[in-house]
C-alpha positions as CSV (number, residue, x, y, z in Angstrom):
1,M,20.6,11.7,-32.0
2,K,23.2,11.9,-29.2
3,S,23.4,15.3,-26.7
4,T,26.0,17.2,-27.0
5,N,24.8,19.1,-24.2
6,P,26.3,17.6,-20.6
7,R,23.4,16.4,-18.2
8,T,24.6,18.4,-15.3
9,S,23.4,17.8,-11.6
10,Y,20.1,20.5,-11.2
11,D,19.2,19.0,-15.0
12,C,16.6,17.3,-12.9
13,L,13.6,18.2,-15.2
14,S,15.4,16.6,-18.2
15,S,15.5,13.0,-16.1
16,I,12.1,13.5,-15.1
17,S,11.1,14.0,-18.7
18,Y,13.5,10.8,-19.5
19,W,12.2,8.7,-17.1
20,Y,8.2,9.5,-17.5
21,L,9.1,8.8,-21.3
22,F,11.2,5.7,-20.3
23,I,8.1,4.7,-18.7
24,T,5.3,5.1,-20.8
25,I,7.4,3.8,-23.7
26,T,8.3,0.3,-22.0
27,I,5.8,-1.0,-19.1
28,Y,2.5,1.5,-20.3
29,P,2.0,-0.5,-24.0
30,L,2.4,-4.0,-22.5
31,F,0.6,-3.9,-19.2
32,V,-2.8,-5.7,-18.8
33,L,-5.4,-6.5,-16.8
34,N,-7.4,-9.6,-17.6
35,G,-11.4,-8.5,-19.1
36,Y,-12.0,-6.2,-22.0
37,F,-13.1,-2.9,-20.4
38,N,-10.8,-3.6,-17.4
39,T,-7.5,-3.7,-19.9
40,I,-8.4,-0.2,-21.3
41,Y,-9.9,1.0,-17.9
42,A,-6.8,0.2,-16.5
43,K,-4.1,1.7,-18.8
44,G,-5.8,4.9,-18.1
45,I,-5.7,4.8,-13.8
46,F,-1.8,4.0,-14.8
47,Q,-1.1,6.9,-16.4
48,I,-2.9,9.2,-14.1
49,Y,-1.1,7.9,-10.8
50,L,2.0,7.8,-12.9
51,I,1.9,11.9,-14.9
52,L,1.1,12.8,-10.6
53,F,3.5,11.4,-8.9
54,V,5.5,12.6,-12.5
55,D,3.8,16.8,-11.8
56,I,4.7,16.1,-7.4
57,L,8.3,15.6,-8.5
58,C,8.7,18.1,-10.9
59,L,7.3,20.2,-7.7
60,I,9.8,19.6,-6.2
61,A,12.7,19.7,-8.4
62,I,11.3,23.8,-9.5
63,L,10.7,24.5,-5.9
64,I,14.5,22.9,-5.9
65,Q,15.8,24.9,-8.4
66,R,14.4,28.2,-6.8
67,I,15.6,27.4,-4.1
68,R,19.5,27.5,-5.3
69,K,18.0,30.5,-7.8
70,K,19.2,27.9,-11.4
71,P,17.4,28.9,-14.5
72,I,14.4,26.9,-16.0
73,T,14.4,26.8,-19.1
74,R,11.4,27.6,-21.2
75,S,9.9,28.6,-24.6
76,H,6.3,29.3,-25.8
77,S,4.9,28.8,-29.0
78,M,1.2,29.4,-30.5
79,T,0.5,25.9,-29.5
80,D,1.4,26.2,-26.3
81,K,-1.2,28.7,-25.7
82,F,-4.1,26.3,-27.8
83,V,-3.1,23.1,-25.5
84,L,-2.9,25.6,-21.9
85,G,-6.7,27.6,-23.7
86,F,-7.7,23.7,-24.1
87,A,-7.1,22.8,-21.1
88,F,-8.4,25.8,-19.1
89,V,-11.7,25.4,-21.1
90,A,-12.1,21.7,-20.0
91,V,-12.0,22.7,-16.2
92,I,-14.4,25.6,-16.9
93,S,-16.3,22.8,-18.5
94,A,-16.2,20.6,-15.7
95,F,-17.1,23.4,-13.1
96,S,-20.3,24.9,-14.7
97,S,-21.4,20.9,-15.6
98,S,-24.7,19.4,-14.2
99,Y,-22.7,16.0,-14.7
100,G,-20.8,16.8,-11.2
101,S,-17.4,14.6,-10.5
102,N,-17.8,13.0,-14.1
103,A,-16.9,15.8,-15.8
104,F,-13.6,16.3,-13.4
105,S,-12.7,12.4,-13.3
106,G,-14.0,10.6,-16.7
107,A,-14.6,7.4,-14.6
108,K,-17.8,6.6,-16.3
109,A,-16.7,6.9,-19.3
110,W,-13.2,6.8,-20.8
111,Y,-11.3,8.6,-18.4
112,M,-10.8,11.8,-20.6
113,G,-12.1,14.4,-17.8
114,A,-11.1,17.9,-17.1
115,F,-8.5,16.8,-14.5
116,E,-6.9,13.9,-17.1
117,I,-6.8,17.0,-19.4
118,L,-5.1,19.5,-17.1
119,L,-2.6,16.4,-16.3
120,F,-1.6,16.0,-20.1
121,C,-1.3,19.7,-20.4
122,S,1.6,19.4,-17.9
123,V,2.9,16.4,-19.9
124,Y,3.5,17.9,-22.5
125,F,4.9,21.5,-21.1
126,L,7.0,19.2,-19.5
127,I,8.5,17.2,-22.6
128,K,8.1,20.0,-24.7
129,N,10.5,22.5,-22.6
130,H,12.8,19.9,-20.5
131,L,13.9,16.6,-22.9
132,Q,17.2,16.3,-24.0
133,K,17.8,14.4,-26.7
134,E,18.0,11.0,-25.6
135,P,18.4,8.1,-28.5
136,T,18.0,5.3,-25.5
137,L,13.8,6.2,-25.4
138,F,13.6,5.5,-29.4
139,Y,15.1,2.1,-29.3
140,C,13.4,0.8,-26.4
141,G,10.3,2.2,-27.7
142,T,10.9,0.1,-30.5
143,L,12.2,-2.9,-29.3
144,V,8.5,-2.8,-26.7
145,I,6.2,-2.1,-29.6
146,G,8.2,-4.8,-32.2
147,V,6.5,-6.5,-29.1
148,V,3.3,-5.3,-29.1
149,F,3.2,-5.9,-32.6
150,F,4.4,-9.6,-32.3
151,I,1.8,-10.5,-30.2
152,A,-0.8,-9.0,-32.6
153,F,0.5,-11.0,-35.4
154,L,-0.1,-14.3,-33.2
155,Q,-3.6,-13.1,-32.3
156,G,-4.0,-12.9,-36.3
157,F,-3.4,-16.2,-36.1
158,S,-5.4,-17.5,-33.5
159,L,-3.1,-17.7,-31.3
160,D,-3.2,-16.3,-27.5
161,I,-0.1,-17.8,-25.8
162,F,0.0,-14.8,-23.5
163,H,-3.6,-15.6,-22.8
164,L,-4.4,-12.1,-23.5
165,K,-8.1,-13.3,-24.4
166,D,-9.1,-15.5,-21.6
167,G,-12.4,-14.8,-20.1
168,L,-13.6,-12.9,-23.0
169,S,-17.3,-13.2,-25.4
170,E,-16.8,-13.8,-29.1
171,N,-18.2,-10.2,-29.5
172,Q,-14.9,-8.7,-27.3
173,I,-12.6,-11.5,-29.1
174,K,-13.5,-9.6,-32.3
175,D,-12.4,-6.0,-30.7
176,Y,-9.4,-7.3,-29.1
177,I,-6.2,-6.7,-30.6
178,S,-3.2,-7.2,-29.0
179,T,-1.9,-5.5,-25.6
180,V,-3.4,-2.6,-25.8
181,G,-7.7,-4.3,-25.6
182,N,-9.5,-2.4,-28.6
183,T,-9.2,-2.3,-32.1
184,N,-10.7,2.4,-31.9
185,I,-6.7,2.6,-29.5
186,F,-5.2,0.2,-31.7
187,A,-6.1,2.6,-34.6
188,G,-4.6,5.5,-32.7
189,L,-1.7,4.0,-31.7
190,L,-0.9,2.7,-35.1
191,S,-1.7,5.9,-36.4
192,M,1.1,7.7,-35.3
193,V,3.9,4.8,-34.7
194,L,4.2,3.4,-38.5
195,P,4.7,6.9,-40.1
196,F,7.4,7.4,-37.7
197,L,9.1,3.8,-37.9
198,C,8.6,4.4,-41.5
199,Y,10.7,7.7,-41.3
200,H,13.4,5.7,-39.3
201,G,13.7,3.1,-40.9
202,I,14.3,4.5,-44.0
203,H,16.9,7.2,-43.0
204,T,18.6,5.5,-39.8
205,K,22.1,5.2,-41.4
206,N,23.1,2.8,-39.2
207,K,22.0,-0.8,-42.1
208,P,21.6,-3.6,-38.6
209,T,19.4,-0.7,-36.9
210,S,17.6,0.2,-39.8
211,L,16.8,-3.3,-40.7
212,F,15.5,-4.1,-37.4
213,I,13.4,-0.8,-37.1
214,Q,11.9,-1.7,-41.3
215,I,11.4,-5.6,-39.4
216,V,9.4,-3.5,-37.2
217,T,7.4,-1.5,-39.1
218,I,6.4,-4.9,-41.5
219,L,5.0,-6.3,-38.4
220,G,2.9,-3.5,-37.5
221,F,1.5,-3.2,-40.5
222,D,0.6,-6.8,-39.9
223,A,-0.9,-5.9,-36.7
224,L,-2.9,-3.0,-38.9
225,L,-4.7,-5.7,-41.0
226,F,-5.3,-7.8,-37.9
227,A,-7.1,-5.2,-36.4
228,S,-9.6,-4.5,-39.3
229,S,-9.8,-1.0,-38.3
230,D,-10.9,1.4,-41.2
231,A,-9.7,4.3,-39.1
232,G,-6.5,2.9,-39.0
233,Y,-6.0,2.8,-42.4
234,L,-7.3,6.5,-42.8
235,G,-4.6,7.4,-40.2
236,V,-1.8,5.3,-41.6
237,G,-2.3,6.0,-44.9
238,T,-2.4,9.7,-43.8
239,G,1.0,9.5,-42.6
240,L,2.7,7.6,-45.0
241,L,1.1,10.3,-48.0
242,I,3.0,13.1,-46.0
243,L,6.1,11.1,-45.9
244,L,6.0,10.4,-50.2
245,G,5.1,14.2,-51.0
246,W,7.5,15.3,-48.9
247,Y,10.2,12.5,-50.4
248,L,8.6,13.9,-54.0
249,K,8.6,17.0,-53.2
250,E,12.3,17.5,-52.7
251,S,14.5,16.5,-55.8
252,T,17.5,15.8,-54.1
253,R,15.5,12.4,-51.8
254,Q,15.5,10.4,-54.3
255,K,17.4,7.6,-52.4
256,E,14.8,8.4,-49.8
257,L,12.0,7.4,-52.4
258,L,13.8,4.2,-53.7
259,S,14.1,3.3,-49.6
260,Y,10.4,4.2,-49.3
261,L,8.8,2.2,-52.0
262,K,11.3,-0.9,-50.9
263,L,9.7,-1.1,-48.0
264,G,6.3,-1.1,-49.6
265,I,7.6,-4.2,-51.2
266,L,7.9,-5.7,-48.0
267,I,5.0,-5.1,-46.2
268,C,3.2,-6.5,-49.5
269,L,5.3,-9.6,-49.6
270,S,4.1,-10.0,-46.4
271,Y,0.8,-9.9,-47.0
272,V,0.8,-12.0,-49.7
273,C,2.1,-14.7,-47.1
274,I,-0.8,-13.9,-45.1
275,D,-3.5,-14.3,-47.9
276,V,-1.7,-17.4,-48.6
277,C,-2.5,-18.9,-45.3
278,Y,-6.0,-17.4,-45.1
279,F,-6.6,-19.7,-48.2
280,I,-5.4,-22.4,-46.6
281,F,-5.9,-21.8,-42.8
282,A,-9.4,-20.3,-42.8
283,K,-10.9,-22.2,-40.0
284,Q,-8.3,-21.2,-37.9
285,M,-7.2,-17.9,-38.9
286,L,-8.8,-14.3,-37.1
287,T,-11.5,-13.5,-39.1
288,L,-11.2,-9.8,-40.6
289,S,-13.8,-7.1,-41.7
290,G,-13.9,-3.9,-43.3
291,L,-11.0,-2.9,-45.7
292,S,-8.7,-5.7,-44.5
293,K,-11.5,-8.2,-45.2
294,G,-11.3,-6.5,-48.9
295,L,-7.6,-6.5,-49.0
296,I,-7.5,-10.2,-48.7
297,H,-10.8,-10.8,-50.2
298,Y,-9.5,-9.0,-53.6
299,H,-6.1,-10.0,-53.3
300,L,-5.5,-6.5,-53.9
301,E,-1.5,-6.3,-52.2
302,I,-0.9,-8.9,-55.8
303,V,-2.5,-5.9,-57.9
304,I,-0.3,-3.5,-55.8
305,L,3.0,-5.1,-55.1
306,P,3.8,-4.9,-59.5
307,I,3.2,-1.1,-59.4
308,L,5.6,-1.1,-56.4
309,L,8.1,-2.7,-58.9
310,V,7.9,-1.3,-61.6
311,L,8.2,2.7,-59.7
312,T,11.1,1.2,-58.7
313,F,12.7,0.2,-61.9
314,I,12.2,3.5,-63.3
315,I,13.4,5.9,-60.5
316,Q,16.2,4.0,-60.5
317,R,16.8,4.2,-64.1
318,K,15.9,8.3,-64.1
319,N,17.6,10.3,-62.3
320,G,16.4,14.4,-61.2
321,Y,13.1,13.5,-62.7
322,L,11.5,14.7,-59.5
323,G,10.6,18.2,-59.5
324,T,7.6,20.3,-58.5
325,K,5.2,19.5,-61.4
326,I,5.3,16.0,-60.0
327,F,4.5,17.0,-56.6
328,K,1.7,19.4,-57.7
329,V,0.2,16.2,-59.7
330,F,0.4,14.6,-56.7
331,I,-1.1,17.2,-53.7
332,G,-3.7,17.2,-56.8
333,V,-4.8,13.6,-57.0
334,I,-4.8,12.9,-53.4
335,F,-7.1,16.6,-53.0
336,S,-9.3,15.7,-55.9
337,T,-9.3,11.9,-54.9
338,V,-10.8,13.3,-51.6
339,A,-12.8,15.7,-52.9
340,V,-14.8,12.6,-54.9
341,Y,-15.1,10.6,-51.8
342,L,-16.4,13.3,-49.7
343,I,-18.9,13.8,-52.4
344,Y,-19.7,10.3,-52.3
345,T,-20.2,9.6,-49.6
346,I,-22.8,12.1,-48.4
347,I,-25.3,11.4,-51.5
348,N,-24.8,7.9,-49.8
349,F,-24.8,9.0,-46.4
350,S,-26.5,6.9,-44.1
351,F,-27.1,6.8,-40.3
352,D,-25.6,3.0,-40.3
353,W,-22.2,4.6,-41.7
354,G,-19.7,3.0,-40.0
355,T,-20.9,0.8,-37.2
356,K,-23.9,2.8,-37.0
357,R,-21.6,6.2,-36.4
358,G,-23.4,8.1,-38.5
359,Y,-26.2,7.4,-36.2
360,I,-24.2,8.4,-33.0
361,W,-23.0,11.4,-34.8
362,Y,-26.4,12.8,-35.5
363,M,-27.3,12.1,-31.5
364,A,-24.0,14.3,-30.9
365,L,-25.2,17.0,-33.2
366,D,-28.7,17.1,-31.8
367,I,-27.3,17.0,-28.1
368,W,-25.5,20.1,-28.6
369,K,-28.4,21.8,-30.6
370,N,-30.9,21.3,-28.1
371,G,-28.8,22.6,-25.1
372,S,-28.3,25.6,-23.3
373,L,-26.4,28.6,-24.5
374,K,-23.9,27.8,-21.8
375,D,-23.6,24.0,-23.4
376,K,-23.6,26.3,-26.5
377,L,-19.7,27.4,-25.5
378,L,-18.3,25.7,-22.7
379,G,-20.2,21.8,-23.1
380,I,-22.0,19.7,-21.1
381,G,-18.6,18.4,-19.4
382,P,-15.6,16.6,-20.6
383,D,-16.0,12.6,-20.9
384,C,-20.3,13.1,-20.1
385,F,-20.7,12.3,-23.3
386,G,-22.1,8.5,-22.7
387,L,-24.7,10.3,-19.2
388,A,-26.3,12.6,-22.1
389,V,-26.9,10.2,-24.2
390,S,-28.0,8.2,-21.3
391,N,-30.4,10.2,-19.9
392,S,-32.1,11.3,-22.7
393,S,-35.4,9.8,-23.2
394,K,-35.3,10.5,-26.8
395,Y,-32.4,7.7,-27.1
396,A,-31.8,5.6,-24.1
397,S,-34.4,3.7,-25.4
398,Y,-33.9,3.4,-29.0
399,I,-30.4,2.5,-28.3
400,S,-31.4,-0.3,-24.9
401,S,-33.5,-1.7,-27.5
402,H,-31.6,-1.6,-30.9
403,W,-28.3,-1.8,-30.2
404,N,-28.0,-3.5,-26.8
405,V,-24.8,-1.5,-26.1
406,S,-24.1,1.6,-24.1
407,I,-23.0,4.6,-25.9
408,A,-19.3,6.5,-24.1
409,N,-18.2,8.7,-26.9
410,A,-19.1,10.5,-30.1
411,H,-16.6,8.5,-32.5
412,N,-15.3,11.6,-33.7
413,E,-12.9,13.7,-31.6
414,V,-14.1,16.9,-32.7
415,L,-17.2,16.6,-31.9
416,Q,-16.9,14.8,-29.1
417,Y,-15.1,18.0,-27.9
418,F,-17.5,20.0,-30.1
419,V,-20.1,18.3,-27.7
420,T,-17.9,18.0,-23.7
421,T,-16.0,21.6,-24.4
422,G,-18.3,23.2,-26.1
423,V,-17.6,25.3,-29.3
424,I,-14.9,27.3,-27.4
425,G,-13.1,24.2,-26.2
426,C,-13.8,22.4,-30.1
427,L,-12.0,25.7,-30.9
428,F,-8.8,25.5,-28.8
429,Y,-8.3,21.4,-29.8
430,L,-9.1,22.3,-33.8
431,G,-6.2,25.1,-33.3
432,T,-3.7,23.2,-31.3
433,F,-3.3,20.7,-34.9
434,G,-3.7,23.9,-36.7
435,V,-1.0,25.5,-35.6
436,S,1.3,23.3,-35.4
437,I,0.6,21.7,-39.2
438,Y,1.8,26.0,-39.9
439,E,4.4,26.2,-37.1
440,F,6.4,23.0,-39.2
441,L,5.7,24.6,-42.3
442,I,7.2,28.3,-41.4
443,K,10.5,26.0,-40.3
444,N,13.4,26.0,-42.2
445,E,14.2,22.6,-44.3
446,N,16.9,21.0,-42.2
447,E,14.6,21.3,-38.9
448,K,11.1,20.0,-41.1
449,L,13.4,17.0,-41.8
450,A,14.0,16.4,-38.4
451,R,10.7,16.9,-37.6
452,L,8.7,15.1,-40.6
453,P,8.4,11.5,-38.4
454,F,6.5,14.1,-34.9
455,F,4.5,15.8,-38.1
456,S,3.0,13.1,-40.2
457,A,2.6,11.2,-36.9
458,V,0.3,13.6,-35.3
459,V,-1.3,14.6,-38.3
460,G,-1.8,10.8,-39.0
461,Y,-3.5,11.0,-35.5
462,F,-6.0,13.9,-35.8
463,V,-7.3,12.2,-39.6
464,Q,-8.0,9.3,-37.7
465,G,-9.8,11.0,-34.6
466,L,-12.2,12.4,-36.8
467,V,-13.8,8.5,-37.0
468,T,-13.0,7.6,-33.3
469,N,-12.5,8.5,-30.2
470,P,-10.2,10.3,-27.7
471,N,-8.7,8.0,-24.7
472,P,-5.7,8.5,-22.3
473,F,-3.9,5.6,-24.0
474,T,-3.4,7.3,-27.6
475,T,-3.7,10.9,-25.8
476,T,-0.5,9.7,-24.0
477,F,1.7,9.6,-27.3
478,L,-0.3,12.2,-29.2
479,I,0.8,15.1,-26.5
480,L,4.6,13.2,-26.9
481,F,4.7,13.6,-30.5
482,L,2.5,17.0,-30.8
483,A,5.5,18.0,-27.5
484,V,8.9,16.8,-29.6
485,L,7.1,18.3,-32.7
486,N,7.0,22.3,-31.1
487,K,10.6,21.7,-29.7
488,K,11.9,25.0,-29.7
489,T,14.2,25.1,-32.9
490,G,17.6,23.8,-32.6
491,E,16.6,20.9,-30.5
492,S,15.7,16.8,-32.2
493,Q,15.2,14.5,-30.2
494,N,13.7,10.6,-30.6
């Protein structure tokens, strides 16, 4: 985990990237302004100013290195081209948008305009090309995320000792979780962080450190329960399945598989305790919904717990049972389950599905269909989905009379970029994930193992992004994981 390369006086870009990450993973998750939407927007503004400051420092550092004729380390990958291409299309889309400056700033939506996309692109290349191995970042990040999860845990028991919910209406409180300020945003964070922590809790050799990481992980799963976010379960579940598949595929990973199952047992036990608390103190605790409600209502953790115990007992008794056949069965079960679920969803699809996501997705496709050729190819402008809906007589009156809320995004990252950056931008967005997966798969086995937690985090984020929206907070962490995942071979850091 510790760098073997000495830090020299001209490692300025590495130092800048280090301090950017340090601020991002320590101050950023805990940054709060009172008020439901204020918290979300405040985090976006915080990150914009931070990246601007970092970019200015980088330009100065590059200028100094040029004057001193010092080499600047760079490496290029296919993913880099798609990241750069997506940013370029976003800028072109903003210039051609009929919504003017909002396409650049995204100020009337979630601050994910072309300007912010460009800033995130710059951070991606800074981290990917210049960050050296810094274990301190990982430990600081784990500590802070543990605090975030603990606050979420307290909120689940309706304890708000930090007064984070002051001034919120009843409906806003239901959608507010931890210091992030919104369940959709929290789901994106959990989708990346929990699989990442699970991996390190299993693979960290130092026992006290491993125990600390596992405690934080358990708190994170408790936070996932209280968040009542089905998208969170989708993303976290995807990341965990990737880890499980790896341990099943590798015949030498029996020890890690046992640790994986034992961590699952501890998480189930924590859910049993929460289940008991809901039985005794139901009126005092946070009201659950979605999968979280079903999990506690039907006491599913009590069903899962003995299954994990039996599997652990069998694996401990039998050595060398892992092989390609079990892995193939595992893959077959996953694909079959996904196929059955998709068929069932298509047959029973309703516009009310997923808190009216079905209707919002229909609106997105309809807006794209009725757009000009330019809009179809380049989109209506980054982060302008809400403006397009509010300017549509077809949808605006219906939403105001039936929902009494504003629609700022498509609640699906693919559809969001499909409408706002067009077919071309959406292809670059999808290509970033697709090429990252390909480049991961062609790495050697040792390199794959080192990048596995970042890979599971990125794929988990993408899957949950199919039912949530892009925003500066989760995009910040996506860019960090994506950048480290795609660092050149031979480097590995937290």
